VEXLUMRO-945863 format. One record per residue: residue in one letter; residue number from 1; x, y, z of N, C-alpha, C in turn. Coordinates in steps of 0.05 Angstrom, whole numbers, plus 5000, padded with zeros to 4 digits. Example, Ala and Ser with C-alpha at 12.3 -4.5 7.8 and 13.67 -1.06 7.14 Angstrom:
  res    n  n_xx  n_yy  n_zz  ca_xx  ca_yy  ca_zz  c_xx  c_yy  c_zz
    A    1  5264  4886  5156   5246   4910   5156  5264  4934  5156
    S    2  5257  4955  5142   5273   4979   5143  5258  5001  5157
//
This chain:
  res    n  n_xx  n_yy  n_zz  ca_xx  ca_yy  ca_zz  c_xx  c_yy  c_zz
    M    1  2649  5630  9298   2626   5636   9280  2638  5638  9250
    K    2  2623  5626  9233   2630   5627   9204  2607  5636  9190
    I    3  2611  5658  9171   2591   5669   9156  2600  5667  9127
    E    4  2584  5656  9111   2589   5652   9081  2574  5674  9066
    L    5  2590  5691  9052   2580   5711   9034  2592  5711  9006
    T    6  2576  5721  8988   2587   5723   8961  2604  5750  8962
    E    7  2622  5754  8941   2636   5778   8940  2618  5805  8942
    L    8  2595  5802  8928   2578   5824   8926  2566  5828  8953
    E    9  2557  5806  8968   2545   5809   8995  2566  5820  9014
    F   10  2592  5813  9012   2610   5822   9029  2616  5853  9024
    R   11  2615  5861  8999   2618   5889   8991  2594  5905  9004
    R   12  2572  5895  9004   2548   5909   9015  2551  5910  9046
    L   13  2562  5887  9057   2566   5887   9085  2585  5908  9096
    L   14  2606  5914  9077   2627   5936   9084  2611  5962  9083
    D   15  2594  5967  9063   2577   5991   9064  2562  5993  9088
    M   16  2548  5973  9097   2529   5975   9121  2546  5979  9147
    A   17  2567  5966  9147   2586   5969   9171  2597  5998  9173
    Y   18  2605  6007  9151   2615   6037   9150  2594  6056  9155
    I   19  2568  6053  9145   2548   6070   9149  2541  6069  9178
    G   20  2537  6045  9189   2529   6044   9218  2548  6056  9237
    N   21  2575  6051  9229   2595   6063   9249  2596  6093  9245
    W   22  2592  6102  9221   2590   6131   9215  2569  6144  9234
    I   23  2545  6132  9232   2523   6142   9246  2527  6140  9277
    L   24  2539  6121  9286   2544   6118   9316  2568  6136  9325
    N   25  2587  6140  9308   2612   6152   9319  2619  6177  9307
    S   26  2607  6186  9285   2617   6212   9271  2615  6235  9287
    T   27  2597  6237  9307   2593   6261   9322  2603  6259  9349
    R   28  2617  6238  9355   2625   6232   9383  2650  6242  9391
    G   29  2669  6253  9374   2694   6261   9380  2711  6240  9392
    S   30  2722  6245  9413   2741   6226   9427  2726  6203  9443
    D   31  2700  6206  9445   2683   6189   9461  2669  6168  9441
    R   32  2686  6156  9426   2675   6138   9407  2668  6111  9420
    F   33  2650  6096  9406   2644   6069   9414  2666  6052  9400
    T   34  2689  6048  9412   2711   6035   9400  2705  6006  9391
    D   35  2687  5992  9404   2680   5965   9398  2669  5962  9369
    Y   36  2656  5986  9361   2646   5986   9333  2668  5992  9314
    D   37  2688  6008  9323   2711   6012   9305  2728  5986  9302
    I   38  2728  5970  9323   2743   5945   9322  2730  5927  9302
    V   39  2702  5924  9301   2688   5906   9283  2692  5916  9255
    E   40  2689  5943  9251   2695   5955   9223  2722  5948  9214
    S   41  2741  5953  9231   2768   5945   9223  2772  5916  9215
    K   42  2761  5900  9232   2762   5870   9226  2751  5863  9198
    L   43  2727  5874  9192   2713   5870   9168  2731  5881  9145
    F   44  2742  5904  9147   2757   5915   9126  2783  5900  9121
    S   45  2793  5887  9142   2818   5874   9139  2814  5848  9118
    Y   46  2789  5842  9113   2785   5819   9095  2786  5828  9068
    C   47  2787  5852  9062   2788   5865   9035  2814  5854  9021
    H   48  2835  5854  9036   2861   5845   9026  2862  5815  9016
    R   49  2845  5800  9029   2842   5770   9022  2823  5765  8999
    H   50  2807  5784  8992   2785   5781   8975  2785  5798  8952
    D   51  2811  5803  8942   2811   5818   8915  2799  5846  8917
    M   52  2797  5858  8941   2789   5886   8944  2809  5903  8960
    P   53  2835  5902  8953   2851   5915   8969  2852  5945  8969
    T   54  2840  5957  8948   2838   5986   8945  2816  5997  8966
    L   55  2799  5979  8980   2780   5988   8996  2789  5992  9025
    A   56  2812  5983  9030   2822   5984   9059  2851  5993  9058
    E   57  2861  6004  9081   2888   6012   9083  2895  6009  9113
    Y   58  2921  6002  9120   2930   6001   9147  2942  6029  9155
    I   59  2932  6037  9178   2943   6063   9189  2949  6056  9219
    A   60  2974  6059  9225   2985   6052   9253  2975  6025  9262
    G   61  2977  6006  9243   2971   5979   9252  2941  5972  9249
    D   62  2923  5991  9246   2894   5986   9246  2886  5987  9217
    C   63  2867  5967  9208   2857   5969   9182  2834  5988  9181
    K   64  2833  6004  9161   2813   6026   9160  2801  6026  9132
    P   65  2777  6039  9129   2767   6041   9102  2787  6061  9088
    S   66  2792  6055  9064   2812   6071   9048  2798  6098  9039
    A   67  2814  6116  9031   2804   6141   9017  2787  6133  8994
    A   68  2796  6112  8978   2782   6105   8954  2754  6096  8962
    F   69  2751  6081  8985   2725   6073   8994  2710  6096  9004
    E   70  2720  6114  9019   2706   6137   9029  2698  6156  9008
    N   71  2714  6158  8987   2708   6176   8966  2691  6163  8943
    G   72  2682  6139  8946   2670   6125   8924  2639  6125  8925
    G   73  2630  6144  8939   2600   6148   8938  2585  6141  8963
    I   74  2599  6130  8982   2586   6122   9009  2575  6147  9025
    H   75  2591  6168  9021   2582   6193   9035  2560  6208  9022
    E   76  2556  6201  8997   2533   6213   8982  2507  6199  8993
    A   77  2509  6171  8997   2488   6156   9008  2480  6165  9036
    I   78  2500  6171  9053   2497   6181   9080  2483  6207  9078
    A   79  2492  6224  9063   2480   6252   9059  2451  6251  9048
    E   80  2447  6233  9031   2418   6231   9024  2399  6221  9047
    Y   81  2409  6205  9064   2394   6194   9087  2392  6218  9106
    E   82  2413  6231  9111   2411   6255   9130  2392  6276  9120
    D   83  2394  6281  9096   2373   6302   9084  2345  6292  9088
    S   84  2339  6267  9083   2313   6258   9087  2305  6259  9118
    V   85  2322  6252  9136   2315   6251   9165  2312  6278  9173
    F   86  2330  6298  9163   2328   6326   9171  2299  6337  9163
    F   87  2290  6332  9138   2265   6343   9130  2242  6331  9144
    E   88  2243  6305  9149   2221   6291   9164  2219  6302  9193
    I   89  2243  6306  9206   2241   6316   9233  2231  6343  9233
    L   90  2242  6360  9213   2234   6388   9215  2202  6391  9207
    A   91  2192  6374  9188   2165   6375   9182  2148  6369  9208
    E   92  2157  6350  9222   2141   6341   9246  2144  6362  9268
    E   93  2168  6374  9272   2170   6394   9292  2153  6417  9285
    L   94  2153  6426  9260   2136   6449   9250  2107  6444  9254
    A   95  2098  6419  9247   2070   6412   9250  2061  6412  9278
    R   96  2079  6402  9296   2074   6402   9325  2072  6429  9337
    R   97  2091  6446  9327   2091   6474   9335  2064  6486  9327
    D   98  2057  6482  9302   2031   6492   9291  2007  6486  9310
    M   99  2008  6463  9323   1989   6451   9339  1994  6459  9369
    D  100  2011  6476  9375   2018   6484   9401  2028  6463  9416
    F  101  2043  6444  9405   2054   6421   9418  2035  6404  9436
    E  102  2010  6405  9429   1992   6390   9446  2000  6359  9443
    P  103  1994  6345  9463   1999   6316   9463  1984  6302  9439
    I  104  1996  6286  9425   1983   6271   9403  1965  6249  9412
    S  105  1940  6251  9400   1920   6232   9410  1906  6222  9386
    P  106  1888  6203  9389   1873   6195   9365  1855  6216  9351
    E  107  1845  6235  9367   1831   6257   9358  1847  6277  9340
    N  108  1872  6281  9345   1889   6301   9330  1909  6288  9311
    Y  109  1911  6262  9312   1932   6247   9297  1930  6255  9266
    N  110  1905  6253  9256   1903   6258   9226  1910  6287  9221
    E  111  1903  6306  9239   1911   6334   9234  1942  6336  9234
    L  112  1954  6322  9252   1984   6323   9253  1995  6312  9226
    T  113  1986  6289  9219   1999   6278   9194  1991  6294  9170
    D  114  1969  6306  9168   1962   6324   9145  1981  6348  9145
    R  115  1988  6359  9169   2006   6380   9168  2035  6373  9161
    I  116  2044  6351  9170   2070   6338   9164  2070  6337  9134
    D  117  2050  6324  9123   2049   6318   9093  2052  6345  9077
    E  118  2038  6365  9088   2041   6392   9074  2070  6403  9076
    Y  119  2082  6400  9098   2109   6411   9098  2127  6394  9083
    I  120  2125  6367  9082   2142   6350   9065  2139  6358  9036
    E  121  2114  6361  9030   2110   6370   9002  2123  6396  8994
    E  122  2122  6416  9012   2136   6441   9009  2168  6436  9006
    F  123  2177  6419  9024   2205   6415   9023  2215  6400  8998
    E  124  2197  6382  8989   2203   6368   8964  2205  6387  8939
    Q  125  2185  6406  8942   2184   6425   8917  2207  6447  8921
    N  126  2211  6457  8944   2229   6480   8948  2251  6479  8967
    G  127  2255  6454  8979   2278   6453   8997  2272  6471  9021
    I  128  2293  6487  9029   2290   6506   9051  2287  6536  9039
    D  129  2283  6538  9013   2282   6564   9002  2263  6584  9015
    N  130  2240  6570  9024   2218   6588   9034  2218  6590  9065
    I  131  2239  6581  9078   2240   6581   9107  2252  6606  9115
    S  132  2239  6620  9132   2251   6646   9142  2247  6646  9172
    L  133  2264  6663  9185   2262   6665   9214  2257  6696  9221
    D  134  2236  6699  9239   2234   6728   9246  2252  6733  9269
    R  135  2264  6755  9267   2286   6762   9288  2279  6788  9300
//
């Protein structure tokens, strides 16, 4: 297979491959999906051929994203995504809790989305500052 990319497109592909592999493997410990590691390694090996050598480094014979790549803002993008997903899931779970976890139906769907929207608005204004737990 041959894929033609501009340098910018290749750079974006590196970001997407890294983010995808991070999402799939970052919480798996030693039970990683190694086939994704292999694809990521193969992609990053092309950095040395395309005037991007600072983005990749070889460790024990495997090509890996370099510290410069990892510290260049990619984790900020991942963190922004994680924050968004966290608040969306939390808003839905709290809204469903408020509705006693009744099954979602056409009759209560609008109530659920209204409650979710209220929580999202709260989180956008105050983050988690107003969340408390009764113990």
